[in-house]
C-alpha positions as CSV (number, residue, x, y, z in Angstrom):
1,M,2.5,13.7,29.9
2,D,-1.3,13.6,28.6
3,S,-2.2,9.9,27.7
4,H,-4.1,11.4,24.6
5,L,-1.2,13.2,23.4
6,L,1.1,10.2,24.0
7,L,-1.3,8.1,21.8
8,Q,-1.3,10.4,19.0
9,M,2.5,10.3,18.9
10,I,2.6,6.6,18.8
11,I,0.0,6.8,16.0
12,A,1.9,9.1,13.8
13,S,5.1,7.2,14.1
14,L,3.3,4.1,13.1
15,S,1.8,6.4,10.1
16,A,5.2,7.5,9.2
17,T,6.9,4.0,9.5
18,V,4.0,2.8,7.0
19,L,4.5,5.6,4.7
20,Y,8.0,5.9,4.7
21,S,8.5,2.3,4.2
22,L,7.1,2.6,0.8
23,I,8.8,5.8,-0.1
24,G,12.0,4.9,1.1
25,F,12.1,1.8,-1.6
26,I,11.9,4.3,-4.6
27,P,15.2,5.3,-5.9
28,G,16.2,9.0,-5.9
29,T,13.9,9.8,-2.7
30,D,16.3,12.7,-1.5
31,E,15.8,12.6,2.2
32,T,15.1,16.7,2.6
33,S,12.9,16.8,-0.4
34,V,10.6,14.0,0.9
35,L,10.6,14.7,4.8
36,M,10.4,18.9,5.0
37,P,7.5,19.3,2.7
38,V,5.5,16.7,4.6
39,S,6.3,17.8,8.2
40,L,5.6,21.4,7.2
41,A,2.3,20.8,5.5
42,L,1.2,18.7,9.0
43,I,2.3,21.7,11.0
44,L,0.5,24.0,9.0
45,G,-2.3,21.8,9.2
46,G,-3.0,22.4,12.9
47,I,-1.4,19.3,14.0
48,Q,0.5,19.6,17.4
49,P,4.1,20.2,16.6
50,I,5.2,17.5,19.3
51,V,2.9,15.1,17.3
52,V,4.6,16.3,14.0
53,L,8.0,15.7,15.7
54,S,7.2,12.0,16.3
55,F,6.2,11.6,13.1
56,F,9.3,13.2,11.4
57,V,11.7,11.2,13.6
58,S,9.8,7.9,12.5
59,A,9.7,9.2,8.9
60,F,13.9,9.7,8.8
61,V,14.7,6.6,10.7
62,T,12.6,4.4,8.4
63,L,13.9,6.5,5.5
64,G,17.4,6.1,6.5
65,L,16.9,2.4,6.5
66,M,14.9,1.8,3.6
67,N,16.8,3.9,1.3
68,L,19.5,1.2,1.7
69,M,17.4,-1.3,0.2
70,P,17.6,-0.1,-3.4
71,A,21.3,0.5,-3.2
72,L,21.8,-3.1,-1.9
73,I,19.3,-4.9,-3.8
74,A,19.2,-3.1,-7.2
75,N,22.4,-0.9,-7.0
76,L,20.1,2.3,-7.5
77,P,20.6,5.1,-4.6
78,G,17.7,5.5,-2.7
79,G,18.8,8.7,-1.6
80,V,21.8,11.1,-0.7
81,L,23.0,8.9,2.3
82,S,22.7,5.6,0.3
83,T,24.8,6.6,-2.5
84,P,28.7,6.3,-0.9
85,M,27.5,2.4,-0.5
86,I,26.8,1.5,-4.3
87,E,30.5,0.7,-5.0
88,A,30.6,-1.9,-2.2
89,S,27.3,-2.9,-2.7
90,L,28.3,-4.0,-6.2
91,I,31.3,-6.1,-4.8
92,V,28.6,-7.9,-2.0
93,K,26.3,-8.6,-5.0
94,K,29.4,-10.5,-6.9
95,H,30.0,-12.7,-4.1
96,G,26.0,-13.5,-3.7
97,R,26.0,-12.0,-0.3
98,T,23.0,-9.4,-1.0
99,S,20.8,-11.0,1.3
100,I,23.3,-11.5,4.3
101,M,24.0,-7.9,3.7
102,L,20.5,-6.7,4.3
103,K,20.5,-7.8,7.7
104,K,23.9,-6.6,8.6
105,A,22.8,-2.9,7.3
106,A,19.7,-3.3,9.5
107,V,21.7,-4.0,12.5
108,G,24.1,-1.2,11.7
109,S,21.1,1.0,11.6
110,L,19.7,-0.3,14.9
111,I,23.3,0.6,16.6
112,G,23.1,3.8,14.8
113,V,19.8,5.0,16.4
114,V,20.5,3.6,20.2
115,I,23.9,5.2,20.3
116,A,22.5,8.4,19.0
117,L,19.7,8.5,21.4
118,V,22.2,8.1,24.4
119,S,25.2,9.8,23.3
120,S,23.0,13.1,22.0
121,L,21.6,13.3,25.5
122,L,25.1,13.5,26.8
123,I,26.3,16.0,24.2
124,A,23.2,18.1,24.9
125,K,24.1,18.1,28.6
126,L,27.7,19.0,28.2
127,I,26.9,22.1,25.7
128,S,23.7,23.1,27.4
129,P,25.7,25.4,29.9
130,F,27.2,27.4,26.6
131,T,23.8,27.5,24.6
132,D,23.8,31.2,24.6
133,H,27.5,31.6,23.2
134,I,26.5,29.1,20.5
135,S,23.3,31.0,19.3
136,Q,25.1,34.0,19.8
137,Y,27.7,32.9,17.1
138,A,25.5,30.9,15.0
139,S,26.2,33.0,12.0
140,W,29.7,32.5,12.1
141,I,29.3,28.7,12.6
142,F,27.1,28.7,9.7
143,I,29.7,30.7,7.7
144,A,32.4,28.2,9.1
145,G,30.6,25.4,8.0
146,A,30.0,26.4,4.5
147,I,33.7,27.0,3.9
148,F,34.4,23.9,5.7
149,L,31.7,21.8,3.6
150,S,33.0,23.6,0.6
151,L,36.8,22.3,1.4
152,I,36.1,18.5,2.0
153,S,33.6,18.7,-1.4
154,Q,35.0,17.7,-5.0
155,A,34.2,21.1,-6.5
156,K,36.3,23.0,-3.7
157,L,37.1,26.3,-5.5
158,L,33.6,26.5,-7.1
159,S,31.8,25.6,-3.7
160,L,33.8,28.3,-1.9
161,I,33.1,31.2,-4.6
162,S,29.4,30.3,-4.7
163,I,28.7,31.3,-1.0
164,I,28.7,35.0,-1.3
165,P,26.5,34.5,-4.5
166,F,24.0,32.5,-2.7
167,A,23.6,34.8,0.3
168,I,23.2,37.7,-2.4
169,L,20.2,35.6,-4.5
170,F,18.5,34.7,-0.9
171,Q,18.7,38.3,0.5
172,G,18.1,39.7,-2.6
173,L,14.6,37.7,-3.0
174,R,13.7,38.7,0.4
175,A,14.1,42.2,-0.1
176,L,12.0,42.0,-3.3
177,Y,9.2,40.8,-1.3
178,W,9.5,43.1,1.5
179,Q,9.7,46.1,-0.9
180,T,6.8,44.9,-3.1
181,G,4.5,44.0,0.1
182,A,4.3,40.3,-0.7
183,V,5.6,39.8,2.9
184,P,5.6,42.2,5.8
185,A,8.7,43.6,6.8
186,D,8.7,41.8,10.2
187,K,8.7,38.2,8.5
188,T,11.8,36.5,6.9
189,V,11.1,33.8,4.0
190,T,13.0,31.1,4.8
191,T,11.5,27.8,4.9
192,S,10.3,27.9,1.0
193,F,13.6,28.5,0.2
194,F,14.8,25.5,1.8
195,L,12.3,23.6,-0.2
196,G,13.6,25.2,-3.4
197,I,17.2,24.0,-2.6
198,T,16.0,20.6,-2.1
199,V,13.9,19.9,-4.9
200,A,16.6,22.0,-7.1
201,P,18.1,19.1,-9.1
202,L,14.9,17.4,-9.9
203,L,13.3,20.8,-11.0
204,L,16.4,21.5,-13.3
205,S,15.9,17.9,-14.6
206,L,12.2,18.9,-15.6
207,F,13.2,22.0,-17.0
208,S,15.8,20.2,-19.1
209,L,13.0,18.0,-20.8
210,L,11.7,21.7,-22.2
211,N,15.2,21.9,-24.2
212,T,14.9,19.7,-27.4
213,K,18.6,18.9,-27.6
214,E,18.5,17.9,-23.8
215,R,15.4,15.7,-24.2
216,K,17.0,13.8,-26.9
217,K,19.9,13.3,-24.8
218,M,17.8,11.5,-22.3
219,E,15.6,9.4,-24.9
220,T,16.4,5.8,-24.6
221,Q,15.4,2.7,-26.7
222,T,16.0,0.0,-24.1
223,F,14.9,-0.8,-20.6
224,N,17.2,-1.2,-17.6
225,T,17.5,-4.9,-16.5
226,M,18.2,-5.9,-12.8
227,N,18.7,-8.8,-11.0
228,I,16.7,-8.5,-7.7
229,P,17.3,-11.8,-5.8
230,L,14.3,-13.5,-3.7
231,D,16.1,-15.5,-1.3
232,Q,14.6,-15.5,2.2
233,K,17.2,-17.6,3.7
234,N,19.8,-17.0,6.5
235,N,17.1,-14.7,8.5
236,W,18.4,-14.2,11.8
237,S,16.8,-14.9,15.1
238,L,14.7,-11.5,16.2
239,N,16.3,-12.5,20.0
240,N,19.9,-12.4,18.7
241,P,20.0,-9.9,15.8
242,F,23.7,-9.0,16.7
243,K,24.6,-12.4,15.4
244,A,24.7,-11.2,11.9
245,L,27.8,-8.9,12.6
246,T,31.4,-10.2,13.4
247,K,33.1,-8.6,16.4
248,K,35.2,-6.2,14.2
249,E,31.9,-4.8,12.5
250,F,30.0,-4.6,15.6
251,A,33.1,-2.8,17.3
252,S,33.7,-0.5,14.2
253,T,29.9,0.4,13.8
254,S,29.4,1.3,17.7
255,L,32.8,3.6,17.5
256,S,32.0,5.3,14.4
257,A,28.4,6.1,15.7
258,F,29.7,7.5,18.8
259,L,32.3,9.6,17.4
260,A,30.3,10.9,14.7
261,N,27.4,12.3,17.2
262,F,30.3,14.7,18.4
263,L,30.6,16.3,15.0
264,F,26.9,17.0,14.5
265,V,27.6,20.3,12.8
266,L,29.5,18.5,9.6
267,S,27.6,17.1,6.8
268,P,25.9,13.8,7.5
269,V,27.3,12.6,3.7
270,G,30.9,13.7,4.8
271,L,31.1,11.7,7.8
272,I,29.4,8.8,6.3
273,V,32.0,8.7,3.5
274,L,34.9,9.8,6.2
275,F,34.1,6.9,8.6
276,G,33.2,4.4,6.2
277,E,36.4,4.7,4.1
278,T,38.7,4.7,7.6
279,M,37.1,1.9,9.2
280,S,37.2,-0.2,6.1
281,K,40.7,0.6,4.8
282,K,42.7,-1.8,7.1
283,E,40.5,-4.8,5.6
284,T,42.3,-6.2,2.8
285,D,39.8,-9.1,1.7
286,E,37.4,-7.2,-0.6
287,L,34.1,-8.8,0.3
288,K,35.2,-8.1,4.1
289,Q,35.8,-4.6,3.2
290,A,32.5,-4.2,1.5
291,E,30.6,-5.7,4.3
292,L,32.0,-3.7,6.8
293,K,32.2,-0.5,4.8
294,I,28.2,-0.7,4.6
295,T,27.5,-1.8,7.7
296,V,29.2,1.3,9.4
297,M,27.8,3.4,6.6
298,S,24.3,2.3,7.8
299,S,25.0,3.0,11.4
300,L,26.0,6.7,10.3
301,A,23.0,7.4,8.3
302,Q,21.1,6.9,11.4
303,A,23.1,8.5,14.0
304,T,24.4,11.4,12.0
305,Y,20.8,12.7,11.4
306,L,19.4,11.8,14.6
307,S,22.0,13.4,16.9
308,G,22.0,16.8,14.8
309,I,18.4,17.6,15.0
310,M,18.3,16.0,18.7
311,I,20.9,18.4,19.6
312,S,19.7,21.3,17.6
313,I,16.1,21.0,19.5
314,I,16.9,19.8,22.9
315,A,19.8,21.8,23.8
316,L,20.4,24.6,21.4
317,G,17.0,25.9,19.7
318,V,18.6,26.9,16.8
319,P,19.3,24.5,13.6
320,I,23.1,24.2,13.8
321,A,23.4,20.7,12.1
322,P,22.9,20.1,8.4
323,S,19.9,17.8,9.1
324,A,18.2,20.2,11.2
325,I,19.1,22.9,8.6
326,G,17.6,20.9,5.9
327,P,14.8,18.2,6.9
328,G,14.5,19.5,10.3
329,A,13.8,23.4,9.3
330,A,10.1,23.1,9.6
331,F,10.6,22.9,13.5
332,F,12.7,26.1,13.9
333,E,10.3,28.9,12.3
334,S,6.9,27.5,10.8
335,P,4.4,30.7,10.9
336,P,1.7,30.8,11.5
337,V,1.9,28.0,14.2
338,F,5.0,29.4,15.6
339,S,5.5,33.0,16.4
340,I,8.3,34.7,14.7
341,G,11.6,33.9,15.8
342,S,10.0,31.1,17.9
343,T,10.8,27.4,18.0
344,I,9.7,24.0,19.3
345,T,12.1,24.2,21.9
346,D,10.2,27.2,23.3
347,M,7.1,25.4,23.4
348,Y,7.9,22.1,25.0
349,S,10.1,20.9,27.8
350,A,13.0,18.9,27.4
351,P,11.4,15.6,28.4
352,M,8.5,16.0,26.5
353,L,11.0,16.5,23.3
354,M,13.0,13.7,24.5
355,T,10.0,11.4,24.5
356,A,8.7,12.0,21.0
357,F,12.6,11.4,19.7
358,V,12.5,7.7,21.6
359,I,9.0,7.0,20.7
360,G,9.4,7.9,17.0
361,S,12.9,6.4,16.5
362,L,12.7,3.3,18.4
363,L,9.1,2.5,17.0
364,A,10.4,3.1,13.6
365,I,13.7,1.0,14.0
366,G,11.7,-2.3,15.5
367,L,9.1,-2.3,13.0
368,V,11.5,-1.4,10.0
369,Y,14.3,-4.0,11.4
370,L,11.4,-6.8,10.7
371,L,10.6,-5.5,7.3
372,A,14.2,-5.4,6.2
373,T,15.4,-8.4,7.4
374,T,12.4,-10.7,6.3
375,F,10.9,-8.7,3.0
376,A,13.3,-6.5,1.8
377,E,13.6,-8.2,-1.7
378,R,10.1,-8.6,-2.2
379,L,9.2,-5.2,-1.2
380,T,11.7,-3.8,-3.7
381,L,10.5,-5.9,-6.5
382,F,6.7,-4.5,-5.5
383,V,7.8,-1.0,-5.3
384,L,10.0,-0.5,-8.6
385,T,7.2,-2.5,-10.7
386,K,3.8,-1.1,-9.2
387,I,4.4,2.3,-7.6
388,P,5.0,4.9,-10.5
389,H,8.0,6.9,-9.4
390,E,7.1,10.2,-11.9
391,A,4.0,10.2,-9.5
392,M,5.7,10.4,-6.3
393,L,8.0,13.0,-7.6
394,A,5.0,15.1,-8.9
395,L,3.5,14.7,-5.4
396,F,6.5,16.4,-3.9
397,I,6.5,19.2,-6.4
398,S,3.3,20.1,-6.0
399,L,4.1,20.1,-2.2
400,V,6.7,22.5,-2.7
401,I,4.8,24.9,-4.9
402,L,1.7,24.9,-2.6
403,L,3.7,25.6,0.5
404,S,5.8,28.4,-1.5
405,Y,2.7,30.1,-2.3
406,I,1.3,30.0,1.3
407,D,4.6,31.3,2.3
408,A,4.7,34.3,0.1
409,G,2.1,34.1,-2.8
410,L,2.4,34.1,-6.3
411,I,5.9,35.8,-6.6
412,N,7.5,33.5,-4.3
413,V,6.5,30.6,-6.6
414,F,8.6,32.0,-9.5
415,G,11.3,33.1,-6.8
416,I,11.6,29.3,-5.7
417,L,11.7,28.2,-9.5
418,L,14.6,30.7,-10.0
419,I,16.4,29.2,-6.7
420,G,15.7,25.8,-8.2
421,V,17.4,26.6,-11.6
422,I,20.5,28.0,-9.6
423,C,21.0,25.6,-7.1
424,G,20.1,22.4,-9.1
425,T,22.8,23.7,-11.5
426,L,25.6,24.5,-9.3
427,N,24.8,21.1,-7.7
428,R,25.4,19.3,-10.8
429,L,28.5,21.0,-10.8
430,G,29.6,19.8,-7.4
431,V,28.2,22.3,-4.8
432,G,26.6,20.3,-2.0
433,Y,23.6,20.6,-0.3
434,G,25.4,21.5,2.7
435,V,26.9,24.7,1.4
436,Q,23.7,25.8,-0.1
437,F,22.0,25.4,3.3
438,M,24.5,27.0,5.1
439,S,24.9,30.0,3.0
440,L,20.9,30.2,3.2
441,Y,21.1,30.5,6.9
442,A,24.0,32.8,7.1
443,A,22.8,35.1,4.3
444,P,21.7,38.1,6.4
445,F,24.8,38.2,8.3
446,I,27.0,37.7,5.1
447,M,25.3,40.9,3.2
448,T,25.8,42.8,6.8
449,L,29.6,42.3,6.4
450,L,29.6,42.9,2.8
451,T,27.7,46.2,3.1
452,K,29.6,47.6,6.3
């Protein structure tokens, strides 16, 4: 590999680690909405996709660990993946073990990254002979995934019913764009639709402020108070980070991360809840159960994302896993950098792609581990008091509007607002991101089945 390209990948990874270390501490920074717009903007800006891939991998590994800090310290979900940990984090705080739990969560994330790197290569090798068959039936996999995710969601029936209306919405907008000449007939608008789904809850909240009654409901006369401990004791030796975990925690975390990688087509949040609850269920002590649950979940937050994107890019060349369909969508179709129907898999060899994953993930987890185990409490206090939450959200919404305009012009900006309102409303009612993303990818096939 060219040494100049390798240096660019390292610099990109370090830059992502610094940027997303700060973003990750901000509560409510959903993984998809803060990852995809930036990576897509970099690709469209002319940066080599392999360099952007290193940036992206480093970003989601950093975000995966840093999103845990608001959840553990301030009991505010950093992102979707950290939301299932809130209940357990309250128990840990009640027993005064927050500082130690930060170390356990950091080691859990480290385990998840290492196991995902190794096992994803194994899975990629196992399924590579069947790549053509998997790609051929990808549309059926998306439909099956949407149905499965609907059945394991809280709003099962509503999620199932919404699949076909989602397909009509997405394909209907595409047909409108083709008919009006907003995009050529050989171009399929997909990327900006992803952006519309990811920022949908946020857009809906902003639109709600325009309604007088809804705005009055949100008004408050008091400030939220929270206790952020600044205890810097119990720092674990860098030479022996695994001393933070008991044997049971280490075994449960490693096993969960390994098994979850074989289920890479399923929702990361679903897998986090499933394995976290299963592994901690046999623990009778309240504190030990909470610590085991958070450790396992922190490992899965890394392993599920990393394996889903790695296998989709290296082995398949099509986004099958939710983490590839959502945050990683920019690498599968991003005109004008990629030709229509082309992906990053077509542009680089498997060893080069693997190098990007190794550099991005190991650099990020190494640096972020040091940050999390040493300065987590102080960084959380700094971000919550010095960085305006509204400014960060405004930045990402601005990126979404800009990229929507680039994708299909002014009409698409209003199309994304429509998607945001509809998807955001259904998201509030319990229809998760996974169902919406799967429906988007399956939309052309679903419409073909309906109009036969």
